[in-house]
C-alpha distance (Angstrom), angle and dihedral (degrees) to the residues before:
residue distance angle dihedral
M1 . . .
P2 3.83 . .
L3 3.83 117.5 .
S4 3.78 116.9 -100.0
L5 3.77 115.4 -97.1
N6 3.86 89.4 -117.4
E7 3.83 90.3 57.1
I8 3.74 91.5 46.2
K9 3.84 89.7 49.4
D10 3.89 89.4 52.1
R11 3.80 91.5 49.5
A12 3.81 91.2 47.2
L13 3.77 90.9 55.6
A14 3.77 92.7 49.7
F15 3.80 90.7 46.3
S16 3.85 92.3 52.6
R17 3.80 91.4 50.0
E18 3.84 91.2 47.9
W19 3.79 94.1 51.5
E20 3.79 99.6 40.2
G21 3.79 109.4 127.7
A22 3.92 96.3 15.4
Q23 3.82 110.7 146.4
A24 3.81 116.1 161.4
E25 3.80 114.8 87.8
R26 3.87 96.4 -170.5
A27 3.75 94.1 49.0
E28 3.75 102.9 41.4
A29 3.80 114.3 13.9
Q30 3.75 98.3 97.0
T31 3.81 92.0 50.8
F32 3.78 88.6 48.8
W33 3.77 92.4 57.0
N34 3.75 94.3 43.0
E35 3.81 88.8 56.4
F36 3.83 92.6 40.8
F37 3.83 91.1 59.9
N38 3.80 88.4 46.6
V39 3.83 90.0 59.7
F40 3.82 84.8 69.2
G41 3.78 95.2 44.3
V42 3.79 94.6 -105.8
S43 3.81 131.1 124.0
R44 3.82 107.2 -128.3
R45 3.83 90.2 -147.9
R46 3.84 90.6 63.2
L47 3.74 92.9 57.9
A48 3.77 115.9 17.1
S49 3.83 138.8 33.9
F50 3.82 132.7 -149.1
E51 3.78 126.5 -123.2
E52 3.83 93.8 9.5
P53 3.85 107.5 -170.6
V54 3.82 116.9 -126.8
R55 3.79 118.1 -156.1
R56 3.79 95.6 -143.0
A57 3.77 134.1 2.4
R58 3.80 131.2 177.9
T59 3.79 130.1 -73.8
R60 3.82 94.4 -64.0
F61 3.78 88.0 79.1
E62 3.79 98.0 30.0
E63 3.78 91.7 57.3
K64 3.75 88.3 56.9
G65 3.80 93.7 50.9
A66 3.77 93.6 -109.9
G67 3.82 126.0 129.5
G68 3.74 99.1 -145.1
G69 3.77 147.4 -24.6
F70 3.78 145.1 -126.2
I71 3.82 123.7 -99.3
D72 3.85 110.5 -136.7
L73 3.81 92.0 -139.0
F74 3.76 126.2 0.9
W75 3.80 129.3 -173.8
R76 3.77 103.0 179.6
G77 3.80 113.6 -121.3
T78 3.75 93.3 2.3
L79 3.85 119.7 48.2
I80 3.76 147.2 13.9
A81 3.75 119.1 -173.5
E82 3.81 126.0 -167.8
H83 3.75 118.9 -167.3
K84 3.77 128.2 -160.0
S85 3.77 136.0 -177.6
L86 3.78 119.7 -93.7
G87 3.77 113.3 -64.0
R88 3.77 97.7 10.6
D89 3.82 121.9 139.0
L90 3.81 112.3 -84.7
D91 3.74 92.8 -166.5
S92 3.73 90.2 62.2
A93 3.81 90.7 46.9
Y94 3.81 89.3 54.6
K95 3.83 92.6 49.3
Q96 3.82 88.6 49.9
A97 3.85 90.7 52.4
L98 3.81 89.5 51.9
E99 3.79 91.3 52.5
Y100 3.76 90.4 65.4
F101 3.85 92.1 62.0
D102 3.83 91.5 83.0
G103 3.78 90.1 61.2
L104 3.84 95.7 51.4
A105 3.75 130.4 87.2
E106 3.86 112.9 -112.1
R107 3.83 92.3 -110.3
D108 3.81 91.4 53.1
L109 3.82 96.0 54.6
P110 3.82 108.3 123.0
R111 3.85 126.9 -126.5
Y112 3.79 92.1 -150.5
V113 3.78 137.4 48.2
I114 3.74 122.2 -169.3
V115 3.80 123.1 -167.9
S116 3.84 124.2 -176.0
D117 3.78 143.5 169.6
F118 3.84 92.3 -168.0
A119 3.87 92.6 -103.1
R120 3.80 93.1 58.1
I121 3.79 134.4 39.1
R122 3.79 122.6 -163.7
L123 3.81 121.9 -174.6
Y124 3.83 123.2 -164.4
D125 3.82 118.7 -161.9
L126 3.74 102.2 -159.7
D127 3.83 92.8 -165.1
T128 3.76 92.6 60.7
G129 3.82 98.3 26.3
R130 3.83 90.7 -133.4
P131 3.87 120.5 133.7
T132 3.79 119.7 -158.4
E133 3.81 121.8 -163.0
F134 3.77 129.2 -175.9
P135 3.81 138.6 156.2
L136 3.80 117.4 -92.3
K137 3.83 91.2 -110.9
D138 3.82 89.0 63.2
L139 3.81 96.2 54.4
Y140 3.83 90.2 108.0
K141 3.85 88.1 59.8
N142 3.78 91.9 54.1
I143 3.83 103.8 41.5
K144 3.84 93.4 118.3
L145 3.80 88.9 65.0
F146 3.84 86.4 67.3
G147 3.75 97.2 46.2
F148 3.78 89.6 121.0
I149 3.80 88.6 70.1
A150 3.83 94.9 52.3
G151 3.79 91.8 43.4
Y152 3.80 98.7 -104.0
I153 3.78 116.1 141.0
T154 3.82 119.5 -163.8
Q155 3.84 117.0 177.5
Q156 3.76 141.9 103.8
I157 3.78 112.9 -105.7
T158 3.79 119.4 -141.6
A159 3.77 130.1 168.8
Q160 3.87 89.2 -122.7
D161 3.76 92.9 56.7
P162 3.82 107.3 122.9
V163 3.76 91.5 -129.0
N164 3.85 89.3 57.6
I165 3.76 91.2 50.1
K166 3.80 91.2 49.6
A167 3.79 92.1 49.5
A168 3.82 91.9 50.4
E169 3.81 90.9 48.0
R170 3.83 93.7 50.1
M171 3.85 93.7 46.2
G172 3.78 89.4 45.5
K173 3.81 90.8 55.7
L174 3.74 92.6 49.8
H175 3.81 89.4 47.2
D176 3.80 92.2 52.2
R177 3.84 92.8 46.1
L178 3.82 92.9 51.9
R179 3.78 91.6 46.4
A180 3.77 93.4 48.9
S181 3.83 87.4 54.5
G182 3.83 89.8 58.3
Y183 3.81 97.3 -99.2
E184 3.79 98.9 125.1
G185 3.76 149.9 131.2
H186 3.80 122.5 33.8
V187 3.77 95.2 -9.4
L188 3.80 91.4 54.3
E189 3.79 92.8 50.8
V190 3.86 91.2 50.0
L191 3.77 91.4 48.5
L192 3.76 92.6 51.2
V193 3.75 92.3 48.9
R194 3.72 90.3 52.5
L195 3.74 92.3 49.0
L196 3.76 90.5 49.5
F197 3.77 90.5 51.6
C198 3.81 91.4 52.5
L199 3.80 91.0 48.5
F200 3.78 92.7 52.2
A201 3.79 92.4 40.1
E202 3.79 94.8 58.7
D203 3.87 93.1 50.9
T204 3.78 97.8 42.4
T205 3.88 98.6 52.3
L206 3.81 97.7 -103.3
F207 3.77 87.8 111.4
E208 3.73 113.4 48.1
P209 2.98 131.3 -123.9
R210 3.78 100.1 30.3
G211 3.73 112.1 -105.1
S212 3.81 94.4 32.4
F213 3.76 94.4 133.0
R214 3.79 94.9 48.8
D215 3.79 90.5 46.6
F216 3.80 88.6 51.6
I217 3.78 91.4 53.5
E218 3.84 96.1 43.5
N219 3.85 97.2 43.2
N220 3.83 103.1 32.9
T221 3.78 104.7 41.1
R222 3.80 129.9 64.4
E223 3.76 119.1 -105.2
D224 3.81 90.8 -120.1
G225 3.83 90.1 60.6
S226 3.77 92.6 -126.2
D227 3.80 94.8 131.0
L228 3.79 98.0 33.6
G229 3.84 93.4 101.3
P230 3.83 95.5 50.3
Q231 3.78 92.5 45.4
L232 3.76 93.5 50.1
S233 3.80 88.7 47.9
L234 3.82 91.6 54.9
L235 3.82 91.9 46.3
F236 3.78 91.6 52.7
Q237 3.81 89.0 50.7
V238 3.89 88.5 52.8
L239 3.76 91.7 48.9
N240 3.81 90.1 52.3
T241 3.85 92.5 51.4
A242 3.83 124.5 81.4
E243 3.78 111.9 -120.9
N244 3.82 93.9 -115.5
R245 3.87 90.7 53.8
R246 3.78 98.0 50.0
Q247 3.84 121.9 112.8
K248 3.81 112.0 -91.3
G249 3.76 92.6 -132.5
L250 3.79 94.8 55.4
D251 3.84 112.6 139.1
E252 3.78 111.5 -100.0
V253 3.80 92.8 -118.8
F254 3.81 89.4 67.0
V255 3.81 96.2 44.0
A256 3.85 91.1 69.6
F257 3.82 93.1 62.7
P258 3.83 114.7 90.9
Y259 3.80 129.3 -127.7
V260 3.81 111.0 -94.9
N261 3.82 112.1 -150.9
G262 3.82 120.1 -162.2
R263 3.89 102.1 75.6
L264 3.83 93.9 -96.9
F265 3.86 89.6 129.6
E266 3.77 97.8 31.5
E267 3.84 98.7 97.4
T268 3.79 116.6 83.0
L269 3.78 110.3 -128.6
P270 3.80 129.7 -161.7
I271 3.80 109.5 -97.3
S272 3.82 109.4 -103.5
A273 3.76 118.8 -127.3
C274 3.80 102.7 -131.5
D275 3.78 133.9 -173.8
R276 3.78 138.5 -161.8
T277 3.79 93.5 -84.3
M278 3.80 93.5 53.3
R279 3.78 90.9 50.6
E280 3.75 90.4 50.2
M281 3.78 91.4 49.1
L282 3.78 90.5 51.1
L283 3.78 92.2 50.2
D284 3.74 90.0 49.5
C285 3.81 87.6 55.4
C286 3.84 89.3 49.4
A287 3.70 90.3 55.0
L288 3.77 93.7 67.2
D289 3.78 122.4 88.9
W290 3.79 99.4 -112.8
G291 3.81 91.5 -173.1
R292 3.78 86.0 74.4
I293 3.83 97.2 48.5
S294 3.80 127.0 93.7
P295 3.80 113.2 -129.7
A296 3.76 88.8 -151.3
I297 3.79 93.7 77.4
F298 3.80 95.4 68.1
G299 3.82 97.8 69.9
A300 3.82 89.2 99.3
L301 3.81 91.5 60.2
F302 3.78 91.1 67.4
Q303 3.78 100.3 42.7
């Protein structure tokens, strides 16, 4: 469960006092961000990495003869943070963050960019185009801006929202690819409902930590997609089995998934024969924020 806003506010005040007067990026930036995430009750290591290499950025690196760069802090699909020493230009830091976009896969592009020099924090929401800047001491007044870190979602959902349209399009492509392969009818409908459940579950705190389903696909299936069907089948069996009835030798990656009551995963389905394209399509679906998506728009997929 996310921390209460009051607790986050108290942590933000303590964080601001602790970091007042900090100056040196190289010496203290990573500790700063570890503790920043902790303000919202989240372990940075579960979500984001430091010094993420990027294969190719824009001309800033090319002009220097380099082939890429390193993102100060990267939470794939959600956030890039660039940190500078006290008093440095935050506009330049933001431009540097944008340069990394060319080196990222489409599904890994972030919605948010944060730049900071310790004394100032500036947040860009790339969906709205609005930047917000405030001094470190006022972090407690602005904690709602970072609700996405804590797991809070605040928006009005409409079927015409572009993110809903994008979700329907991506699931529709996966549906069509599976059907073209001969996986069709009732079993296809059940498979898609299960996948939709998993996508919503990892962005609405049922699966912890957030991103568990995507990590499962990326780290436990082959890039050519040849074992995606069997791995999904095993995951569905795990979700249908109470924790105290699971096999003791079950791989640790499955143990983290909770039991899902309600018979959604009860039926045994034929194992789908998947390929690289299907796996990429599913990962593209995983990259969306399903906490922002209306389940009602998917009725057309099953007609």
